[in-house]
C-alpha positions as CSV (number, residue, x, y, z in Angstrom):
1,X,2.3,23.0,4.3
2,X,3.2,26.7,3.4
3,X,6.1,27.3,1.1
4,X,5.6,24.1,-0.8
5,X,5.6,24.7,-4.6
6,X,4.9,21.1,-5.6
7,X,1.2,20.8,-6.3
8,X,1.2,17.2,-5.0
9,X,2.0,18.7,-1.6
10,X,-0.8,21.3,-1.5
11,X,-2.8,19.8,1.3
12,X,-5.1,22.4,2.9
13,X,-4.9,21.7,6.6
14,X,-7.6,24.1,7.6
15,X,-10.1,22.6,5.1
16,X,-9.1,19.1,6.1
17,X,-9.6,19.7,9.8
18,X,-12.9,21.5,9.2
19,X,-14.1,18.5,7.2
20,X,-13.1,16.1,9.8
21,X,-14.8,18.0,12.6
22,X,-17.9,18.3,10.5
23,X,-17.9,14.6,9.8
24,X,-17.5,13.5,13.5
25,X,-20.4,15.9,14.5
26,X,-22.7,13.8,12.3
27,X,-23.9,10.9,14.5
28,X,-23.6,7.7,12.6
29,X,-23.5,4.5,14.7
30,X,-23.8,1.3,12.8
31,X,-27.1,1.0,10.8
32,X,-27.7,4.7,11.3
33,X,-25.5,6.1,8.5
34,X,-28.2,7.7,6.2
35,X,-27.4,11.3,7.3
36,X,-23.7,11.0,6.8
37,X,-24.3,9.2,3.5
38,X,-26.4,12.1,2.2
39,X,-23.7,14.6,3.3
40,X,-21.0,12.6,1.6
41,X,-23.0,12.1,-1.6
42,X,-23.3,15.9,-2.0
43,X,-19.6,16.4,-1.3
44,X,-18.5,13.7,-3.7
45,X,-20.7,15.0,-6.5
46,X,-19.4,18.6,-6.0
47,X,-15.9,17.2,-6.4
48,X,-16.8,15.8,-9.8
49,X,-17.4,12.2,-8.9
50,X,-20.4,10.1,-10.0
51,X,-22.0,8.4,-7.0
52,X,-23.8,5.1,-6.7
53,X,-25.6,3.9,-3.6
54,X,-25.8,0.1,-3.3
55,X,-28.5,-0.8,-0.9
56,X,-29.1,-4.1,0.8
57,X,-31.5,-5.4,3.5
58,X,-29.5,-4.1,6.5
59,X,-26.8,-1.9,5.0
60,X,-25.6,0.1,2.0
61,X,-22.5,1.3,0.4
62,X,-21.5,4.5,-1.4
63,X,-19.3,4.1,-4.5
64,X,-17.8,7.3,-5.9
65,X,-16.0,7.2,-9.3
66,X,-13.5,9.7,-10.7
67,X,-12.4,9.1,-14.2
68,X,-8.6,9.1,-14.8
69,X,-6.7,11.5,-16.9
70,X,-3.6,9.3,-17.5
71,X,-4.0,6.7,-20.2
72,X,-3.0,3.2,-19.1
73,X,-2.7,4.0,-15.4
74,X,-4.1,1.4,-13.0
75,X,-7.3,2.2,-11.1
76,X,-7.1,2.4,-7.4
77,X,-9.7,2.1,-4.7
78,X,-9.7,4.3,-1.6
79,X,-11.9,3.0,1.2
80,X,-13.2,3.9,4.7
81,X,-16.3,3.1,6.6
82,X,-19.1,5.5,7.6
83,X,-20.3,4.0,10.8
84,X,-18.8,4.3,14.3
85,X,-19.1,2.4,17.6
86,X,-20.9,4.0,20.5
87,X,-21.3,6.1,22.7
88,X,-21.7,8.9,20.3
89,X,-24.6,11.1,21.6
90,X,-23.8,14.7,22.8
91,X,-20.3,14.8,21.3
92,X,-18.2,17.5,22.9
93,X,-15.2,18.3,20.6
94,X,-12.0,19.7,22.0
95,X,-9.0,21.1,20.0
96,X,-6.0,21.4,22.2
97,X,-2.3,21.8,21.2
98,X,-2.8,20.2,17.8
99,X,-4.9,17.3,19.1
100,X,-8.6,16.7,18.5
101,X,-10.5,14.7,21.1
102,X,-13.7,14.7,23.1
103,X,-14.7,15.6,26.6
104,X,-14.4,12.0,27.6
105,X,-18.0,10.9,27.6
106,X,-18.2,9.7,24.0
107,X,-15.9,8.2,21.4
108,X,-14.5,10.7,18.8
109,X,-15.3,8.8,15.7
110,X,-11.9,9.2,14.1
111,X,-12.5,5.5,13.4
112,X,-13.2,5.9,10.6
113,X,-14.1,9.5,9.8
114,X,-10.4,10.5,9.7
115,X,-10.0,8.2,6.7
116,X,-13.1,9.7,5.0
117,X,-11.8,13.3,5.6
118,X,-8.4,12.4,4.2
119,X,-9.9,10.9,1.1
120,X,-12.1,14.0,0.5
121,X,-9.1,16.3,0.9
122,X,-7.1,14.3,-1.7
123,X,-10.1,14.7,-4.1
124,X,-10.1,18.4,-3.4
125,X,-6.4,18.7,-4.2
126,X,-6.7,16.7,-7.4
127,X,-9.6,18.9,-8.6
128,X,-8.1,22.3,-7.4
129,X,-4.8,21.7,-9.2
130,X,-6.0,19.6,-12.1
131,X,-3.4,16.9,-11.2
132,X,-3.0,13.8,-13.5
133,X,-4.2,10.5,-12.1
134,X,-5.7,7.1,-13.1
135,X,-9.2,6.1,-12.3
136,X,-10.2,6.4,-8.7
137,X,-13.0,4.5,-6.9
138,X,-14.0,5.6,-3.5
139,X,-15.8,2.9,-1.5
140,X,-17.5,4.0,1.7
141,X,-19.1,1.1,3.6
142,X,-21.7,0.9,6.4
143,X,-22.0,-1.3,9.4
144,X,-18.3,-2.2,9.4
145,X,-18.2,-2.2,13.1
146,X,-21.0,-4.8,13.3
147,X,-19.2,-7.5,11.3
148,X,-18.1,-5.9,8.0
149,X,-21.7,-6.1,6.8
150,X,-21.5,-3.4,4.1
151,X,-18.3,-4.8,2.6
152,X,-19.8,-8.3,2.6
153,X,-22.7,-7.1,0.6
154,X,-20.7,-5.0,-1.9
155,X,-21.2,-5.6,-5.6
156,X,-17.7,-6.5,-6.5
157,X,-18.6,-6.9,-10.2
158,X,-19.2,-3.1,-10.3
159,X,-15.6,-2.4,-9.3
160,X,-12.6,-2.1,-11.7
161,X,-9.8,-1.6,-9.2
162,X,-7.5,-4.5,-8.3
163,X,-5.5,-2.5,-5.7
164,X,-6.8,-0.6,-2.7
165,X,-5.8,1.5,0.3
166,X,-8.1,1.0,3.3
167,X,-7.7,3.8,5.8
168,X,-8.7,1.9,9.0
169,X,-5.7,1.4,11.2
170,X,-4.6,3.2,14.3
171,X,-1.1,4.4,15.1
172,X,1.4,6.6,13.4
173,X,1.2,7.5,9.8
174,X,3.2,4.9,7.8
175,X,1.8,1.9,9.6
176,X,0.7,-0.7,7.0
177,X,-1.2,-3.9,7.7
178,X,0.1,-6.7,5.5
179,X,-1.7,-9.6,7.2
180,X,-4.9,-10.1,9.1
181,X,-6.4,-13.4,10.5
182,X,-9.3,-15.6,9.6
183,X,-12.1,-15.1,12.1
184,X,-14.7,-17.7,13.1
185,X,-17.5,-17.3,15.6
186,X,-19.3,-20.1,17.3
187,X,-22.4,-20.5,19.5
188,X,-22.8,-23.4,22.0
189,X,-26.4,-24.0,23.2
190,X,-26.4,-26.2,26.3
191,X,-29.7,-27.8,27.5
192,X,-30.1,-29.4,30.9
193,X,-33.2,-30.1,32.8
194,X,-35.2,-27.6,34.9
195,X,-36.4,-28.3,38.5
196,X,-37.4,-26.4,41.6
197,X,-34.1,-25.5,43.3
198,X,-35.6,-25.5,46.8
199,X,-37.9,-28.5,46.6
200,X,-36.4,-31.1,44.3
201,X,-33.0,-29.9,42.9
202,X,-32.0,-33.6,42.5
203,X,-34.4,-33.8,39.5
204,X,-32.6,-31.0,37.7
205,X,-29.5,-30.9,35.6
206,X,-27.8,-27.5,35.7
207,X,-26.9,-26.1,32.3
208,X,-24.9,-23.3,34.0
209,X,-22.8,-25.8,36.0
210,X,-22.0,-27.7,32.8
211,X,-21.3,-24.5,30.9
212,X,-18.9,-23.4,33.7
213,X,-16.9,-26.7,33.4
214,X,-16.7,-26.3,29.6
215,X,-15.6,-22.7,29.8
216,X,-12.9,-23.6,32.3
217,X,-11.6,-26.5,30.2
218,X,-11.5,-25.2,26.6
219,X,-8.4,-23.5,25.0
220,X,-8.5,-19.8,25.6
221,X,-6.4,-16.6,25.1
222,X,-3.2,-16.7,23.1
223,X,-3.0,-20.3,21.8
224,X,0.1,-19.8,19.7
225,X,1.9,-16.9,17.9
226,X,-0.8,-17.1,15.1
227,X,-3.9,-18.0,17.0
228,X,-6.2,-16.6,19.7
229,X,-9.5,-17.8,21.2
230,X,-12.0,-16.1,23.4
231,X,-15.4,-16.6,25.0
232,X,-17.0,-13.2,25.1
233,X,-20.7,-13.9,25.9
234,X,-22.6,-16.2,28.2
235,X,-26.3,-16.1,28.9
236,X,-28.6,-18.5,30.8
237,X,-30.9,-19.2,33.7
238,X,-34.2,-17.6,34.7
239,X,-34.4,-17.4,38.5
240,X,-32.5,-18.4,41.6
241,X,-35.2,-20.9,42.5
242,X,-35.0,-22.8,39.2
243,X,-32.2,-25.2,38.3
244,X,-31.2,-23.6,35.0
245,X,-32.2,-25.5,31.9
246,X,-30.5,-23.5,29.1
247,X,-27.3,-21.6,28.6
248,X,-25.8,-20.0,25.5
249,X,-22.0,-19.5,25.1
250,X,-20.6,-17.4,22.2
251,X,-16.9,-17.4,21.4
252,X,-14.5,-16.8,18.6
253,X,-11.2,-18.1,17.2
254,X,-8.8,-16.0,15.1
255,X,-5.7,-17.2,13.3
256,X,-3.2,-16.4,10.6
257,X,-2.7,-20.2,10.2
258,X,-5.8,-22.1,9.0
259,X,-4.4,-25.4,10.3
260,X,-4.0,-23.9,13.7
261,X,-7.5,-22.5,13.6
262,X,-8.9,-25.9,12.7
263,X,-6.9,-27.6,15.5
264,X,-8.1,-25.0,18.1
265,X,-11.7,-25.3,16.9
266,X,-11.6,-29.1,17.1
267,X,-10.1,-28.9,20.6
268,X,-12.8,-26.5,21.8
269,X,-15.6,-28.5,20.3
270,X,-14.3,-31.9,21.3
271,X,-13.8,-30.7,24.9
272,X,-17.4,-29.3,25.0
273,X,-18.9,-32.5,23.6
274,X,-17.0,-34.7,26.1
275,X,-18.0,-32.6,29.1
276,X,-21.6,-32.2,27.9
277,X,-21.9,-36.0,27.8
278,X,-20.2,-36.3,31.2
279,X,-22.5,-33.8,32.8
280,X,-25.7,-35.2,31.1
281,X,-26.6,-32.1,29.1
282,X,-27.4,-31.7,25.4
283,X,-25.1,-29.6,23.3
284,X,-25.6,-27.9,19.9
285,X,-22.8,-26.0,18.2
286,X,-23.2,-23.6,15.3
287,X,-20.2,-21.8,13.7
288,X,-19.9,-19.0,11.2
289,X,-16.9,-17.6,9.3
290,X,-16.8,-13.9,9.7
291,X,-14.0,-13.3,7.2
292,X,-11.0,-14.9,5.6
293,X,-7.5,-13.8,6.5
294,X,-5.0,-12.4,4.1
295,X,-1.2,-12.1,3.8
296,X,0.7,-9.8,1.4
297,X,4.5,-10.1,1.3
298,X,6.8,-7.2,1.8
299,X,8.3,-8.0,-1.6
300,X,5.0,-7.3,-3.3
301,X,5.1,-4.6,-6.0
302,X,2.3,-2.5,-4.5
303,X,3.8,-2.7,-1.0
304,X,7.1,-1.5,-2.5
305,X,5.4,1.4,-4.1
306,X,3.7,2.5,-0.8
307,X,7.1,2.1,1.0
308,X,8.8,4.4,-1.5
309,X,6.0,6.9,-1.2
310,X,6.4,7.0,2.6
311,X,10.2,7.3,2.4
312,X,9.8,10.1,-0.1
313,X,7.7,12.0,2.4
314,X,10.1,11.2,5.3
315,X,7.6,8.9,6.8
316,X,9.0,5.7,8.3
317,X,7.0,2.8,7.0
318,X,6.0,0.2,9.6
319,X,4.7,-3.1,8.2
320,X,2.7,-5.1,10.7
321,X,0.8,-8.4,11.1
322,X,-2.6,-7.5,12.7
323,X,-4.8,-9.4,15.0
324,X,-8.1,-7.7,14.0
325,X,-10.1,-7.6,10.8
326,X,-11.4,-4.9,8.5
327,X,-13.1,-4.4,5.2
328,X,-9.8,-5.2,3.7
329,X,-10.3,-8.9,4.6
330,X,-13.4,-8.9,2.4
331,X,-11.8,-6.9,-0.4
332,X,-8.7,-9.2,-0.5
333,X,-10.9,-12.3,-0.6
334,X,-12.5,-10.9,-3.7
335,X,-9.2,-10.4,-5.5
336,X,-8.6,-6.7,-4.7
337,X,-5.1,-6.4,-3.2
338,X,-5.9,-4.2,-0.2
339,X,-3.4,-2.6,2.2
340,X,-4.8,-1.2,5.5
341,X,-3.0,2.0,6.4
342,X,-3.1,4.2,9.4
343,X,-5.4,7.3,9.2
344,X,-3.8,8.6,12.4
345,X,-6.5,7.6,14.8
346,X,-5.4,6.8,18.3
347,X,-7.1,4.7,21.0
348,X,-10.2,3.9,18.9
349,X,-13.3,2.3,20.5
350,X,-12.6,4.2,23.7
351,X,-13.7,7.6,25.1
352,X,-10.0,8.5,25.2
353,X,-9.9,8.4,21.3
354,X,-7.9,11.3,19.7
355,X,-6.1,12.3,16.6
356,X,-3.2,14.7,15.9
357,X,-4.1,17.4,13.4
358,X,-0.7,17.0,11.6
359,X,-1.4,13.3,11.1
360,X,-4.6,14.1,9.1
361,X,-2.4,16.0,6.7
362,X,0.4,13.4,6.6
363,X,-2.1,10.6,5.8
364,X,-3.6,12.7,3.0
365,X,-0.1,13.4,1.6
366,X,0.5,9.6,1.6
367,X,-2.6,9.0,-0.4
368,X,-1.7,11.7,-2.9
369,X,1.8,10.3,-3.2
370,X,0.4,6.8,-3.9
371,X,-2.0,8.2,-6.6
372,X,0.9,10.1,-8.2
373,X,3.1,7.0,-8.1
374,X,0.5,4.8,-9.7
375,X,-0.2,7.3,-12.4
376,X,3.4,7.5,-13.5
377,X,4.8,4.1,-12.6
378,X,4.5,2.0,-15.8
379,X,5.2,-1.2,-13.8
380,X,2.0,-0.8,-11.9
C-alpha cells in the first residue's frame, strides 16, 4: 500500500498480518472462547471502543461500539465469530510466498479470525487518521460453528444498526452472499424389540434393519435447485448377539424455497412412518429449525453501495446464492440487513486451510470503503 496518499487506503499490512497471526495462535474452539475474548476486549478498548459482554448459559457475545463523527450517517455493524472448528491444538504456522497456512495437522482458523483481524485493522486506520464515519457496532459471536449459538442469544434490542457486513465467507475478495437457505434438523427415534440373536431371533424386531430401509427410501442429496437433504448421523444397537431394539437417525433439510422444504420434509417423514409401520417398529420424529433463510436482491441499495465500493477498488464483485448458513441468517431474521462477504479464507474446515496475505488487506480496504460510502452517501 506504499505510495498511497488517500488516508482511506492506508492499510498497514504488517500490522494486519501480525494481528491475524496472533489471533490464530489463540486456541478458541467453540465454547472455549474466553481467552480470545479477553484479548479482543483489551484491543477494542485501546482503539477507543466501549465494550459490552453479553453472557448466556452456553455462550457469550462481545459488542464493541464506536461513536460516529458524521451527523446523520447510518450506523453499520461489522461482525465475525470468535470460535473455530477443530483440530486446533499445536498449531504450526507457515508463511510462504505470500500465503499463511499450517503444517497440515490442524486447521488455520482463518474462519473466522481473518474477519476479526480485518475489522481491527479498519478500526486502527480510522483512529490513526481521524477519519470521519458514522456509528460502528462490532459484534463478535461465540459458538457459531456449533449452530450459531452466540448469534441466537444476542440481545438485538441493544443494537442500533440496521445494516451489517458479516465477514464469514471463503473465496476471493468481492464475493458477496445475497441468499442463504432455511435449515431444519430432524431426529428419528426407531424402537423395535430386543431378543437373543443366537437363541430366539424370531422374537426380535430389528430397529437397524428398519432404519436401513428408511434411509434407503427417503429423499436424499440434491432434491431440486433450491433444496438439499442429508442424513448425517446414525446410532444404534448394543452387541452382535442382541437383535437391536433402538436406533437414532439425525438428518437435515436446507432450502431457499419454503414450499420445497415442506414438501421434502413431508416426503421424508411420510416415508419413514409408512416403513416403520410395515416393519413393525415404533417411530418418533422431532424437528428443529436451526435458522431461517434470507434473500437480498441485487437491486437493493446497500448491495449497490457495496458493489460500487468493490469496483472503486478494482475488485470484481461476485454475488452468490449460498448453500450454508451463518450468523447473517440470524441477523437478517431480526431486521438487520446483513451481507456475508469474503474475508479471503480458503478451504475452511480442513487442514489445508490457507489465506493470501494480500487478501487480508483487500478485505480491510473493502470495509473501509463501505464505511466511507455510508458516511457520505445521503441516500443511505
